[in-house]
N, C-alpha and C positions, 0 to 999 in steps of 0.2 A: 118602633119607627126605624127605618133603614136609612143609614147615612152613607153617602158615597165618599170614599176617601180620595185624596188627590190621585190624579192619573198615574203618577210615578210610584205610588206606594203599592207593592204587592200585597195580596191578602193571605191570611193564614187559614187554617182549616175551619175556623169559626166565622170567617167572613170579616174579620177585623184586620186593620193594617198590620202586616208582619213587621217584626223588628229588623232594622238594619244592623248587621253585625258590627262589632267594634273593630277599630283599625289602629294600627301603629304606623306612625310616620316619623321621619327624621327631618328636623329643621336645623337652622343655624342661627346663633345669636350674633348679629352683625354689629350692633352698637348697644352700649349700656349708658343710660342718662339719668341724671339726678336733679330733682327739683329742690334746691336748697337756697334759692334766692327769695326776693320779696314777692315775686309773682309765681305763676304756675309753669313758666317756661323751664325747660330742663337744659342740662349741659352734659357733654361727654365726660365720662370718667373711666379709669382703668378697670374698675370692677364695682359691683354692687354687693354689699353685705345685706342679706335678707334674714330677718328674724320672724317670729310668729306675729309680730306687730306690723310687719311690712319692710320697706327698704330703710335701712339705718340712715338717718339724717334727711330723709325725704319729707316734704310737707304733707304727704298723704299717709304717712305711717301712723299706726295706732290700732289698738284692738277695737275701738269704736269710732264712729264719725257722727256728725250732726246731720239730721234730716234736712234736705234741701228741695229744690224744685223737681228733682228726679223722682221723689217719693211723696207726691202730694197727699197721699192718704194718711200721712203723719203730720202733726204740727211742726212747723219749722223749728229746728234746733233740737228735736227729740234725739237722744242718744240711740244709735243703732249699731249693730255689728258692722264692722268695716270690711266689706267685701270688695272694695275698690282700692286696694292697697297698691296695685301695680297696673300701669297702662302699657298695652302692647299694640304695635302697629306693624304693617308690612309695606315695604317700599313700592311694590307694584300697585297696591291699593291707593297709596298716597299719590302716586303718579297719575292714576285714573281720576282722582278727585281734582288734581291740579288741571288736568286736561279739560274736565267739565267746566271748570271756572275760568279757563283761558289763561292759566298761569304757567310759568316755566317749571315751577316746583312748589311743593309744600314740604318744608323741613320738619322732621319729627319733633325737634326741640321747640318749634313754634307752638305746637299744640299739646305740650306737656307729656310727651311719650317717655316712658322709661326703658322699654326694650324694643329694638328693631329686629324683627324676625324674618329671616329669608328662608325660602325653600318649602314653605307650607302653603299649598294652594288654597285660595279663598279663606285666608286667616280669620276674617271677621265672622265667617259662617261656622266656625267651630262651635259645637254645642256646649251649653253649660255642663260642667262636670268633667270636661276634658282636662287631663293632667299633663303638665309639661315638666319633664324630669331633666335636670341640668347636670353637667359633669361635676362631680364632687358631692352630689347628693341632694342639693336644693330642689324643691318641687313647688310648683304653683298649680292652683286649680282655677279654671276659667269660671267666672261668675256669669258673664254674658257680654253682649255687644256694648261697646261704649257709644251711646247715642250721641250724634253730633249736636252741638249747641252753639248759640250765638257768641258765647265767651271765646271758644276756639276760633270762630269765624272772625271775631274782632281782632284776635291776635294775628291772624293771617292778613287781614286788611291793613293792620299797622305795619307789618313787615313788607308788604307788596305795594301799598298805596292804592289798592283796588277797593274802593268803598263797598262795592257790591258783594264782596266776599263775606262780609259779616252776616248778611241774611242768606246769601246763596249757599254758603257752606252747609248749613243745616239741611238744605233741600237736596243737594247733590251727593252728600257724603253718607247717606243712609246705606247700611250694608257694607261700608268700606272704611269706616272710621277706626276700626280695630276693636280690641277687647279690654275688659278689666278683669283682674284676677286677684286672688288672695294667696298668701303663703301657707302651704301645708307643712313644709319641712324647711328648716333654716339651712343656710349655706352661703356660698359666694357665687355670683354670676359673672362670668368673664366673657367679653367679646371674643369671637373667633372659635368658640367651642360649640359642639353639636348639642342638639336638644332632642330628646325622645318624646314624641307627642302621642299620647294614648287617648284615642277618641272612644267614648263609651258606646255601647249598643244603643240604638235609638228606635223608638216606636212613635209614630205619628198619633197624637191623641185627638180623637174626633168627637168626644163627648157622648 
């Protein structure tokens, strides 16, 4: 059976989608935020210490996490490897979400972001396996897109008074909400420092 790959995917000698080469980009850590309060909102800090368990003192730290609605194929509460230790967002993507909702802004801390990354185009589109190397040696690995949810929408609605944001956020923020990542190498993350972004080679899987 012959499958036609997406129009943008070149073919290799065997008629299969050719691999897109890996790339290296340079970004910038604009803000570092910590979730150490009763809710999931974050606050600015001078730096973040990351260990293999995640961000020191953050409510999402830990080698494991309990299964929730994001992984319905496991019973609720099942212990799983924690690949959601760190939340990353981009200011330009948050601005676009705000525009779609008719809001002046969406602040990263409202939706529990830990890192605000500037200078990386289409941050949410970075593929799983992308590595972010920070000054001083710390490194994160992208797990995937942080799917928008009603919980974040409710936080935006509470901050802005726009009731429609609770349901609207999940609809308009797809592909823009940012990423979740896990710590591959411990270290300290400081705002104002560069980030080396290593995007792996990619091949479209067509089955």
